[in-house]
C-alpha positions as CSV (number, residue, x, y, z in Angstrom):
1,X,39.1,1.5,44.0
2,X,37.4,-1.9,43.8
3,X,39.0,-4.3,41.3
4,X,40.2,-1.4,39.3
5,X,36.8,0.4,39.4
6,X,36.7,3.9,41.0
7,X,34.1,4.1,43.7
8,X,32.8,7.6,44.6
9,X,31.6,9.1,47.8
10,X,28.2,10.7,47.9
11,X,29.8,14.1,48.1
12,X,31.8,13.3,45.0
13,X,28.6,12.2,43.2
14,X,27.0,15.5,44.1
15,X,29.9,17.3,42.3
16,X,29.3,15.0,39.3
17,X,25.7,16.0,39.3
18,X,26.7,19.6,39.0
19,X,28.8,18.7,35.9
20,X,25.9,16.6,34.7
21,X,23.3,19.4,34.8
22,X,25.7,21.7,32.9
23,X,25.9,18.9,30.2
24,X,22.1,18.8,30.2
25,X,22.0,22.5,29.6
26,X,24.6,22.4,26.9
27,X,22.7,19.6,25.1
28,X,19.5,21.7,25.3
29,X,21.4,24.6,23.7
30,X,22.8,22.4,21.0
31,X,19.3,21.0,20.3
32,X,17.9,24.5,19.9
33,X,20.7,25.4,17.5
34,X,20.2,22.3,15.3
35,X,17.8,23.8,12.8
36,X,17.7,23.5,9.0
37,X,20.5,25.6,7.5
38,X,22.7,25.5,10.6
39,X,26.2,24.0,10.4
40,X,27.3,21.4,12.8
41,X,30.0,23.8,13.9
42,X,27.3,26.3,15.0
43,X,25.6,23.6,17.0
44,X,28.9,22.8,18.7
45,X,29.5,26.5,19.4
46,X,26.1,26.7,21.2
47,X,27.1,23.8,23.5
48,X,30.6,25.3,24.1
49,X,29.2,28.7,25.1
50,X,26.9,27.1,27.6
51,X,29.7,25.1,29.2
52,X,32.0,28.2,29.3
53,X,29.3,30.4,30.8
54,X,28.8,27.9,33.6
55,X,32.5,28.0,34.5
56,X,33.0,24.3,33.5
57,X,35.4,22.7,31.1
58,X,34.8,20.5,28.1
59,X,36.1,17.0,28.5
60,X,35.8,16.3,24.7
61,X,37.9,19.2,23.4
62,X,41.4,18.0,23.1
63,X,40.6,14.4,24.2
64,X,43.2,12.3,22.3
65,X,43.3,15.3,19.9
66,X,39.5,15.6,19.3
67,X,39.0,19.1,18.0
68,X,35.5,20.1,19.3
69,X,33.3,20.3,22.4
70,X,30.7,17.9,21.1
71,X,30.5,14.9,18.8
72,X,27.8,15.5,16.2
73,X,26.9,12.5,14.1
74,X,24.4,12.8,11.2
75,X,22.3,10.1,9.6
76,X,24.6,7.1,8.9
77,X,27.2,8.4,11.3
78,X,26.9,6.5,14.6
79,X,29.3,8.3,17.0
80,X,32.3,10.6,17.2
81,X,31.3,12.9,14.3
82,X,33.5,16.0,14.1
83,X,31.5,19.3,13.9
84,X,32.4,21.4,10.9
85,X,30.8,23.1,7.8
86,X,28.2,20.4,7.2
87,X,24.8,22.1,6.8
88,X,21.9,20.4,8.5
89,X,18.7,19.7,6.5
90,X,15.2,19.0,7.6
91,X,14.8,15.3,8.3
92,X,18.4,14.7,9.2
93,X,18.8,12.3,12.2
94,X,21.4,13.8,14.4
95,X,23.1,12.5,17.6
96,X,24.9,15.0,19.8
97,X,27.3,13.7,22.5
98,X,28.7,16.2,25.1
99,X,30.6,16.3,28.4
100,X,31.8,18.7,31.0
101,X,34.2,18.8,34.0
102,X,33.5,20.5,37.3
103,X,36.3,20.4,40.0
104,X,37.9,17.4,38.3
105,X,34.7,15.4,38.0
106,X,33.1,14.4,34.7
107,X,29.6,14.3,33.2
108,X,28.7,12.7,29.8
109,X,25.4,12.5,28.0
110,X,24.0,12.2,24.5
111,X,20.7,12.9,22.7
112,X,19.3,12.2,19.3
113,X,16.9,14.5,17.3
114,X,15.4,14.9,13.9
115,X,16.2,18.3,12.4
116,X,13.0,20.3,11.8
117,X,11.0,17.9,14.0
118,X,9.6,15.8,11.2
119,X,11.6,12.9,9.7
120,X,10.5,9.5,8.5
121,X,8.5,7.1,10.6
122,X,11.4,4.7,10.5
123,X,13.8,7.3,11.8
124,X,11.4,8.3,14.6
125,X,11.0,4.6,15.6
126,X,14.7,4.1,15.6
127,X,15.3,7.2,17.8
128,X,12.5,6.4,20.2
129,X,13.5,2.7,20.6
130,X,17.1,3.7,21.3
131,X,15.9,6.2,24.0
132,X,13.6,3.5,25.4
133,X,16.6,1.1,25.6
134,X,18.6,3.8,27.5
135,X,15.9,4.0,30.2
136,X,15.5,0.2,30.3
137,X,19.2,0.0,31.0
138,X,19.1,2.7,33.7
139,X,16.0,1.0,35.3
140,X,17.9,-2.3,35.3
141,X,20.8,-0.7,37.0
142,X,18.6,0.1,40.0
143,X,18.4,-3.6,40.9
144,X,21.2,-5.1,38.9
145,X,23.6,-7.6,40.5
146,X,26.1,-7.3,37.7
147,X,26.7,-4.9,34.8
148,X,25.6,-7.6,32.4
149,X,22.0,-7.1,33.7
150,X,22.1,-3.6,32.2
151,X,23.4,-5.0,28.9
152,X,20.7,-7.6,28.7
153,X,18.0,-5.0,29.3
154,X,19.3,-2.8,26.5
155,X,19.6,-5.7,24.0
156,X,16.1,-6.9,24.8
157,X,14.7,-3.5,23.6
158,X,16.8,-3.8,20.4
159,X,15.6,-7.3,19.8
160,X,12.0,-6.3,20.2
161,X,12.4,-3.4,17.9
162,X,14.3,-5.3,15.2
163,X,17.3,-3.1,15.7
164,X,21.0,-3.8,16.2
165,X,23.5,-2.4,18.8
166,X,26.8,-1.4,17.1
167,X,29.4,-4.0,18.0
168,X,32.5,-2.8,19.8
169,X,31.0,0.5,21.1
170,X,29.9,0.4,24.7
171,X,29.1,2.5,27.8
172,X,31.7,3.0,30.5
173,X,32.5,4.0,34.0
174,X,32.9,7.7,34.7
175,X,34.4,9.9,37.4
176,X,37.8,11.6,37.6
177,X,38.1,10.6,34.0
178,X,35.5,10.5,31.2
179,X,36.2,6.9,30.3
180,X,36.9,4.4,33.1
181,X,36.1,0.8,33.9
182,X,33.9,-1.1,33.7
183,X,32.7,-1.4,30.2
184,X,28.9,-1.4,29.8
185,X,28.1,-3.3,26.6
186,X,24.8,-2.7,24.8
187,X,24.5,-6.4,24.1
188,X,24.9,-9.6,26.1
189,X,28.5,-10.9,26.4
190,X,29.9,-14.1,27.6
191,X,31.6,-14.4,31.0
192,X,31.1,-12.8,34.4
193,X,30.8,-9.0,34.4
194,X,31.7,-6.8,37.4
195,X,29.3,-6.6,40.3
196,X,27.2,-3.5,40.7
197,X,27.9,-1.8,44.0
198,X,27.5,1.5,45.8
199,X,29.9,4.1,44.6
200,X,29.8,3.1,41.0
201,X,29.0,5.8,38.4
202,X,28.3,4.5,34.9
203,X,27.6,6.1,31.5
204,X,25.0,4.0,29.8
205,X,24.8,4.7,26.0
206,X,22.9,2.5,23.6
207,X,23.8,3.0,19.9
208,X,21.4,1.3,17.5
209,X,21.2,1.0,13.7
210,X,18.4,0.0,11.4
211,X,20.7,-2.2,9.3
212,X,23.6,-4.5,10.2
213,X,25.7,-4.1,13.4
214,X,28.9,-3.6,11.4
215,X,30.7,-0.2,11.3
216,X,33.7,1.5,9.9
217,X,35.8,4.6,10.9
218,X,36.3,7.3,8.3
219,X,39.6,8.8,7.2
220,X,39.4,11.5,9.9
221,X,40.1,8.7,12.4
222,X,37.1,9.7,14.5
223,X,33.7,9.4,12.7
224,X,32.2,6.0,13.0
225,X,29.6,5.1,10.3
226,X,27.3,2.2,9.7
227,X,28.9,-0.1,7.1
228,X,25.7,-0.5,5.1
229,X,24.8,3.2,5.3
230,X,21.8,2.7,7.5
231,X,20.8,5.4,10.0
232,X,21.8,5.4,13.6
233,X,20.7,6.8,16.9
234,X,22.6,7.3,20.2
235,X,21.3,8.3,23.7
236,X,23.4,8.5,26.9
237,X,23.2,9.4,30.6
238,X,25.6,9.2,33.5
239,X,24.2,7.5,36.5
240,X,25.3,7.1,40.2
241,X,24.7,4.1,42.3
242,X,24.6,4.5,46.1
243,X,23.3,2.8,49.2
244,X,19.8,4.2,48.8
245,X,19.3,3.9,45.1
246,X,20.3,5.5,41.8
247,X,20.5,9.0,40.5
248,X,20.8,10.1,36.9
249,X,23.6,12.7,37.1
250,X,22.9,14.2,33.7
251,X,19.2,14.9,34.3
252,X,18.1,17.8,36.5
253,X,15.3,15.7,37.9
254,X,17.6,12.8,38.6
255,X,15.8,10.7,35.9
256,X,12.4,10.8,37.6
257,X,10.5,11.3,34.4
258,X,12.3,8.6,32.4
259,X,12.2,6.1,35.2
260,X,8.5,6.7,36.1
261,X,7.3,4.2,33.6
262,X,9.5,1.6,35.2
263,X,8.1,2.3,38.7
264,X,11.5,3.6,40.0
265,X,12.0,6.8,42.0
266,X,15.6,8.1,41.9
267,X,17.2,9.1,45.1
268,X,19.6,12.0,45.4
269,X,23.1,11.2,46.6
């Protein structure tokens, strides 16, 4: 531990990468299941089956009582949506957050998609800008001195796109627990943030909305919605920092495709 932050060995990072690839496959299964007429429970079941078939364990199911394998948030729902009998319609903007555990080590990732592949130009722009911010944050991590460098890179994309990060919802450290220190805000904050150093594993997860940055939690005590009803998007990857570079643990290629536009080549731990 360094100042309360869990530092991992490269061997431990390799186990986390195994968990991460299972999460990637589970999200691919969920994406395939998210078609017009499907319920969010059916989408969740597709991810759950993939995790179980791989011999891994869900880290969402039962977390503080959460009742599902994924968080599925639709349209104005930002994060932590509970899968159920809601039927997806063409044009819905859906964010799916998922995690898995292998040998005690966690992976965590999220995607956004438009059901049916169409959607409004505004929704597509929101979704694309949020994903762009994810990769900008990951690219910044490759040379960051402090976690705040990542936050600044994410907020810069939001500012250029005229979007707003949701206040109070941030990325986090990850390892032997799904949520660890340090926090990774999606916006600049005052004060000195933790130094980035080898052994850190961070989950970077921008959440942007078209409208204001205010949110509320529904009566289910989980689902977070934009206060003004505007649509939201959410993307996330877990990333390892080691002596020779960074590696996106929740991408089979280590993040090579996403980082290529930033001129960064990921290095396997």
